[in-house]
VEXKOL-957166 format. One record per residue (C-alpha): residue number from 1; x, y, z. Coordinates in steps of 0.1 Angstrom, whole numbers. Layout:
N
+-----+-------+-------+-------+
| num |    xx |    yy |    zz |
+-----+-------+-------+-------+
| NUM |     X |     Y |     Z |
...
+-----+-------+-------+-------+
***
This chain:
189
+-----+-------+-------+-------+
| num |    xx |    yy |    zz |
+-----+-------+-------+-------+
|   1 |   208 |  -348 |  -615 |
|   2 |   177 |  -365 |  -617 |
|   3 |   195 |  -398 |  -620 |
|   4 |   217 |  -392 |  -585 |
|   5 |   186 |  -377 |  -570 |
|   6 |   168 |  -417 |  -578 |
|   7 |   197 |  -435 |  -563 |
|   8 |   200 |  -417 |  -535 |
|   9 |   165 |  -419 |  -528 |
|  10 |   163 |  -455 |  -533 |
|  11 |   195 |  -458 |  -508 |
|  12 |   178 |  -439 |  -484 |
|  13 |   146 |  -466 |  -491 |
|  14 |   168 |  -494 |  -482 |
|  15 |   189 |  -482 |  -456 |
|  16 |   156 |  -479 |  -440 |
|  17 |   140 |  -509 |  -442 |
|  18 |   172 |  -524 |  -429 |
|  19 |   171 |  -503 |  -402 |
|  20 |   132 |  -515 |  -396 |
|  21 |   143 |  -549 |  -400 |
|  22 |   163 |  -547 |  -366 |
|  23 |   136 |  -532 |  -346 |
|  24 |   123 |  -553 |  -318 |
|  25 |    90 |  -562 |  -334 |
|  26 |   102 |  -577 |  -363 |
|  27 |   120 |  -602 |  -336 |
|  28 |    80 |  -612 |  -326 |
|  29 |    68 |  -623 |  -359 |
|  30 |    97 |  -651 |  -360 |
|  31 |    86 |  -658 |  -327 |
|  32 |    48 |  -666 |  -337 |
|  33 |    62 |  -692 |  -354 |
|  34 |    72 |  -711 |  -326 |
|  35 |    48 |  -732 |  -309 |
|  36 |    48 |  -729 |  -270 |
|  37 |    45 |  -759 |  -251 |
|  38 |    32 |  -758 |  -213 |
|  39 |    20 |  -792 |  -204 |
|  40 |    28 |  -828 |  -211 |
|  41 |    -4 |  -824 |  -238 |
|  42 |    14 |  -800 |  -257 |
|  43 |    43 |  -815 |  -257 |
|  44 |    28 |  -848 |  -271 |
|  45 |     6 |  -828 |  -297 |
|  46 |    39 |  -812 |  -311 |
|  47 |    57 |  -849 |  -314 |
|  48 |    25 |  -856 |  -332 |
|  49 |    26 |  -830 |  -357 |
|  50 |    65 |  -834 |  -362 |
|  51 |    64 |  -873 |  -366 |
|  52 |    33 |  -866 |  -393 |
|  53 |    57 |  -849 |  -414 |
|  54 |    59 |  -812 |  -398 |
|  55 |    96 |  -817 |  -391 |
|  56 |   110 |  -781 |  -396 |
|  57 |    86 |  -770 |  -364 |
|  58 |   104 |  -751 |  -338 |
|  59 |    93 |  -750 |  -306 |
|  60 |   101 |  -734 |  -264 |
|  61 |    90 |  -747 |  -230 |
|  62 |    74 |  -724 |  -213 |
|  63 |    72 |  -746 |  -182 |
|  64 |    85 |  -779 |  -165 |
|  65 |    62 |  -811 |  -177 |
|  66 |    60 |  -841 |  -160 |
|  67 |    52 |  -872 |  -181 |
|  68 |    31 |  -898 |  -166 |
|  69 |    33 |  -925 |  -195 |
|  70 |    55 |  -943 |  -214 |
|  71 |    67 |  -919 |  -242 |
|  72 |    69 |  -921 |  -277 |
|  73 |    96 |  -909 |  -293 |
|  74 |   101 |  -882 |  -316 |
|  75 |   104 |  -904 |  -348 |
|  76 |    94 |  -901 |  -382 |
|  77 |    68 |  -931 |  -394 |
|  78 |    94 |  -938 |  -428 |
|  79 |   116 |  -945 |  -405 |
|  80 |   146 |  -927 |  -424 |
|  81 |   166 |  -903 |  -406 |
|  82 |   165 |  -873 |  -436 |
|  83 |   125 |  -873 |  -425 |
|  84 |   136 |  -868 |  -385 |
|  85 |   126 |  -838 |  -370 |
|  86 |   148 |  -807 |  -378 |
|  87 |   140 |  -773 |  -359 |
|  88 |   149 |  -758 |  -328 |
|  89 |   135 |  -772 |  -296 |
|  90 |   145 |  -750 |  -269 |
|  91 |   134 |  -760 |  -235 |
|  92 |   144 |  -724 |  -224 |
|  93 |   159 |  -740 |  -189 |
|  94 |   128 |  -757 |  -183 |
|  95 |   128 |  -797 |  -170 |
|  96 |   111 |  -827 |  -187 |
|  97 |   110 |  -852 |  -160 |
|  98 |    93 |  -886 |  -155 |
|  99 |   103 |  -899 |  -191 |
| 100 |    98 |  -932 |  -193 |
| 101 |   103 |  -953 |  -225 |
| 102 |   104 |  -990 |  -228 |
| 103 |   106 |  -999 |  -264 |
| 104 |   115 | -1026 |  -282 |
| 105 |   114 | -1019 |  -318 |
| 106 |   127 |  -985 |  -330 |
| 107 |   158 |  -974 |  -347 |
| 108 |   165 |  -948 |  -327 |
| 109 |   153 |  -944 |  -288 |
| 110 |   152 |  -913 |  -268 |
| 111 |   133 |  -884 |  -258 |
| 112 |   136 |  -873 |  -294 |
| 113 |   146 |  -909 |  -314 |
| 114 |   157 |  -896 |  -346 |
| 115 |   173 |  -862 |  -353 |
| 116 |   184 |  -845 |  -384 |
| 117 |   199 |  -808 |  -385 |
| 118 |   174 |  -797 |  -356 |
| 119 |   185 |  -780 |  -326 |
| 120 |   177 |  -788 |  -290 |
| 121 |   191 |  -763 |  -264 |
| 122 |   182 |  -754 |  -227 |
| 123 |   170 |  -786 |  -217 |
| 124 |   172 |  -808 |  -187 |
| 125 |   155 |  -845 |  -188 |
| 126 |   153 |  -870 |  -160 |
| 127 |   139 |  -900 |  -168 |
| 128 |   144 |  -937 |  -176 |
| 129 |   151 |  -951 |  -215 |
| 130 |   147 |  -992 |  -220 |
| 131 |   153 | -1004 |  -250 |
| 132 |   156 | -1044 |  -260 |
| 133 |   166 | -1050 |  -293 |
| 134 |   169 | -1010 |  -306 |
| 135 |   201 | -1000 |  -320 |
| 136 |   202 |  -964 |  -307 |
| 137 |   195 |  -954 |  -273 |
| 138 |   201 |  -919 |  -256 |
| 139 |   188 |  -901 |  -230 |
| 140 |   181 |  -870 |  -250 |
| 141 |   183 |  -882 |  -286 |
| 142 |   185 |  -919 |  -301 |
| 143 |   202 |  -910 |  -333 |
| 144 |   212 |  -881 |  -355 |
| 145 |   215 |  -874 |  -390 |
| 146 |   229 |  -840 |  -406 |
| 147 |   242 |  -814 |  -384 |
| 148 |   226 |  -811 |  -352 |
| 149 |   233 |  -790 |  -327 |
| 150 |   226 |  -799 |  -283 |
| 151 |   233 |  -771 |  -260 |
| 152 |   229 |  -766 |  -228 |
| 153 |   210 |  -801 |  -221 |
| 154 |   213 |  -827 |  -194 |
| 155 |   199 |  -859 |  -185 |
| 156 |   198 |  -876 |  -155 |
| 157 |   181 |  -913 |  -150 |
| 158 |   192 |  -944 |  -166 |
| 159 |   194 |  -955 |  -202 |
| 160 |   202 |  -990 |  -213 |
| 161 |   199 | -1015 |  -242 |
| 162 |   208 | -1048 |  -244 |
| 163 |   220 | -1044 |  -278 |
| 164 |   256 | -1054 |  -292 |
| 165 |   276 | -1052 |  -319 |
| 166 |   288 | -1023 |  -342 |
| 167 |   250 | -1013 |  -348 |
| 168 |   245 | -1007 |  -312 |
| 169 |   249 |  -973 |  -295 |
| 170 |   237 |  -961 |  -260 |
| 171 |   247 |  -926 |  -243 |
| 172 |   229 |  -898 |  -217 |
| 173 |   225 |  -874 |  -240 |
| 174 |   230 |  -888 |  -278 |
| 175 |   229 |  -926 |  -286 |
| 176 |   248 |  -925 |  -323 |
| 177 |   258 |  -897 |  -343 |
| 178 |   241 |  -922 |  -373 |
| 179 |   254 |  -895 |  -402 |
| 180 |   266 |  -859 |  -404 |
| 181 |   281 |  -841 |  -372 |
| 182 |   268 |  -831 |  -339 |
| 183 |   279 |  -805 |  -321 |
| 184 |   276 |  -811 |  -279 |
| 185 |   281 |  -778 |  -257 |
| 186 |   274 |  -774 |  -222 |
| 187 |   256 |  -805 |  -215 |
| 188 |   259 |  -829 |  -186 |
| 189 |   248 |  -870 |  -183 |
+-----+-------+-------+-------+
***
């Protein structure tokens, strides 16, 4: 009899823990781990943290952002795709405008120069990405690795590269799938 009572009590306790985990208040704990971005300087700070090695940080835009300076892409200092951004970046329906990249050195040029297993969603980007001598150029992502998801994004503006040959790629959303897979849904260029 005691064993059945303990088993029932344990089962009820586990069921209670599962139900509590579904309550809205517990979702806020995960939301606290998301970096909220509402300005160009906050976007730059976020990029700098990612480029310094915090590659799995997640972010959500809370306002449209106007960039006024040349943009240095999200790109790992090691130049290895495996060290690139791997978090979730949610534009939350906002626009980053004034993107201006004029690069002649990186091997992945775009708002996100290189990503590895990242998710980028609900984001519009307007601007100009120009790369001379760079291999992979995109309006949103230059080069990818891992399983990348790009959902409900758009790019308007220009993407140009003078690189030619089999090691070159340019596109409005993604310049090149370097390794792994990319799933692009609901996007426009």
